[in-house]
N, C-alpha and C positions, 0 to 999 in steps of 0.2 A: 701799365705794365704791370701784371699780377705776376709776383715772384712765387706764387705758389701753383701756375697752371701753366700746361703747353708745353713741359720742357722734356730735353731731349734726353737720350741715356750720356749717364758720367762716370767717370769710376767712383769706385767706393770713398767715401769722405775719410780722411785721417785728419786735418788738422783740429788742435783741442773744440772749437765751437761747432765742428762738423758729429763730433763722435757719440753724442747724445741723439742723434737722428739713426743710429744703427739700428736699431728695434723698428723703425719705420721703414727703415730700406728694406730689412725682413722681412715684411710683412706687404711688400708690393709696390711702395713708392720708388720714385729713382732717386738718388745718394739727392740730388737737387732740391728736388722737391724733398725731401726728408729734411734735408736743414733748413729749408724755409720755413719750414711747418713746426720746427722746432722753434726757430726765432720768435715766429709768430706767435706762438704760445705765451712765451715770457713777455710778450708788449704790455706794457698794465695799463688798462684803459680804464683805470679810477682816478688816472692821478689828472692832477687839477690843471689840463692847459689853457692857457689862455692866451690867445691868438690875439687880444688886443693888448697884451703885456708891451708896456713900454720897451724904447730899448735903454740898456744900463751902457753897454760899449758898442759905439757903431764903428768897425772895423770896414776902412775903405781901401781898395786898391794895393795892399799892403805887398810889397815886393820884401823879401829880407835876401841877406848874403853871410856866408862865411869867406870870408876875403873876398876870389874872384868868380866863387862857385855859390851860386842864384839856388836856395835850397825853399823859397816861398816864391809864388807865383800869383800876382793882381788878387789877393784874397778878399773878399770881402764877405763881412760875415756879422749882423745885428744878435747881439749876444741879450736876450728878453732879460728884463728885471725880474726877480725872483722865480724863474726858471731855472731850470738843469738842462743845460746843452751838453750830451754827447759828443766826443769829435773820435769817429772810428777809421779805420784804415790800415793797410800793412806796414809793417815795420819798417822805418825808412821815409815815410810818406811826407811827414813834415807836422805830425799833431803837437807833440812836443815841444818842437822848433816854434810852434803858433803860439800855444798857449804861454811860453816866456817872452814872448814881446809882450804880452798883455803885463807882466809886471816888471818889464825890462830885466830879468835877469841873464838875456843873451848879451847887455850890456857890460857882463864882467868876461868874454870871452874875446881877446883881441883881435881887430881885423874885421867884425862883423858891422855890418848895412843894415838900416831899416829903412824903407822908403814907403810912402804913404800915408794913413790917417788911422788912427784908432780914440774918437771921439767920448769921453765920458765928462758929464754934467759940459757938455760945451769947450773942454780944455782937449787939445789934441795929447794924448799922452807921450807918445814918439817923439813932440818937440824936446829939444836940450836944454830948453830954462827949464821943465818939468824937475821938481825938485823928487827923486828919485825915494828917497827915504818916506816921505810924507805917501807916494803912491806905494808905496809898499806895504803902507798901514790901512791902505784903502782897499787892495789889494792882496788879500794871503793867497799862502803858496801850502800846498801840501805834496809833499814828493814820492817818489815810487817807493822808498824803503823806508823805512818809521826811521827817524834820526832826532830822537829826544839828547839835549844836552849832557853829559857827563854830572846834573846838580840832580838837586832834589825833586819830587812829582810838582811838590807847592813850587819852587822855583824856575821850573821849567815854563812851566805857564804865567806866571807872574813877570819872564825876564821882559817883554815888552814894556808892562804896566811901569817896571822900574826905570827903564830909556825916557817913558813920559812924563814920567814926576809924577806918578799919582800918589797921594796920602797911603799910607798904614791901611785905614781903613779899606779904602777904596780896593786898593791890591788883594785883602781877605774876601771883599765880597766879589771881586771880579773872577777871583780864580775859582771859588766853590762854584759863580753861576758859570761857567765856561765848564766845569767838569761835569755840572749838570747838563749842559747842551750836547757833550759829548757823550754823554750816556755811561760816564765813567766814575760819577762822586761814589756811589752807592759799592765801587770795588775800591777805592782808593781813600777813604776821609780819615780812616782808622791809622793810615801810613804816608800821610803825606811828606814827612821827614826822610822818607826811604829813597832810595834810589830809583830813577824812573831806568835805569838800565836793568832793574830786578825786575819791572814788568814783561807780560809774556808779547809778543810782538803785535798782537792786536791791539790790546792796550796801549801800547807805545804808539801804535800808530792814531790813536784816539787820543792820545794826549797830545801828542800834535796837532790834532785837528781842535783839541782846546786851545792851546796856545797860539795858534793862525788866529781865532777869534775872539780872543781876551781882548784885543785891539781894537774891535769894534770893525772888523773890514766891512766893505759895501759887497763885496764879490769874492769868492770863495776859487780859488786853482786847484786840481786837483788833476797829479801825473798816476792814472794807473794805481790809485791810493790803497788795493786789494788783489795787486798781482804778487805782491810774496808774503799772503797770508792763506790760514786752512779757510776750509769751506763754511767752518762757524763764524770766524775773525770776519769775515768778507761777507756774512750776513747781517753779520753786525753795522758795519759800515755802511749797506748801504740801508739798510732801515734808520741811520743814521743821517744819511743823503735826502731822505725822504723827508725827514722831522727840520733839518738846518733850510732846507728852500722855504720855508717860512719867513725866514729874516735873512736870508742872504740869496746873491744870485752865484749860481756854483755853474763852473765848466769843468768839465770831467775827461782824461781821455781814458781811453779803454783798448784793449784789445779782444774783451769778452765781448761779443754783440749780444748777447741775452743779458749782458750785466745793463749794458747800453738801453735794451729796452725792456727793462726794469725799474731802471731810475730816471731817467730823463724824459724832459717832455718834449726837446728839439735835439736833432741828430743831425752832425756834418761830416761829409764822407771826405777822407783826403786820398790823394795818389801822384805822386811822384811831384810832391809839392803844391800841387790844387785842390784849392775846392771843387770838387765835381759835383754836390750837391747838398744841400740844406733844406730840412724841412721839419715838417711837425714827426715823432719819431714813430707813430702808427702809420704814416704815409709812405716812411724812408721805406721803412721795412718790409710793407704788405704793398704798394703802389710806385715804386722808385720809377723817377723820370729816366733815368739817364740809364745805357747798357752799363757802364764798367761798376754803377750801385748795384744793380742787378747780379751781376757776374760776382760779386763779392761777397755779398750779402745770403748769392746762394752757393757758396763754397768753389767756386770756378777757380780761385785763385785765392791766395789770402794766406 
């Protein structure tokens, strides 16, 4: 199933990921062809896709409930080690709910229930006996909007290290290392005692990434980390993801299909609480197996 060929006529694209295809539409392509072409052009074929990568977290037959309402249905997804997995789909499809099951953030919501398994190192992280505090040190989270603490830049990054009881020297070394990994050190090294709230939105988000990686997680979850940022700050986050993947396994939720095409090795498409398709990013965008996937990435809905 090729998203770029043999399309019938459709209405003019209007959603954000469709707007970039306007010029192609005017040049004779159908709207659906134009959208598919623009997304296909963004696929980063130079990324180091490793089809033999070990499975870092193996999610099996996951069902999730908010009270009586079921939000996720029989989701099975292998998350590959040192690869970036993007989760796409329309609003309300279950992407963020799925992401939050991986570090048990949904446990904070009264009445929620989780069924199924998510195996990490042979341990089911959904098991009630799992120490959630330790789990969240192994699986870090970066939220949609930057959420720095009302503390200094230094203390934001050092926060988790203090909780772990690290020595002063270790804290200082790790703070610098984390800010460097987050591509922020050169911008803040002379004002580490300044308030984190004085930083720009893009800098605050990179600070939150530095704070997350300071405690040496194995997996980094990102919930639309660039959705509230300007294009320049977004580019820096995307470049940062390409560097972080060398040290961490990354799962990113995004509404921007072109962003998913640029930064990820694997992509999963969610719809109505179900994982419709999961495949290497190039294959999913250019040769989707499911009609629902084809319709979404071609702009027929979403």
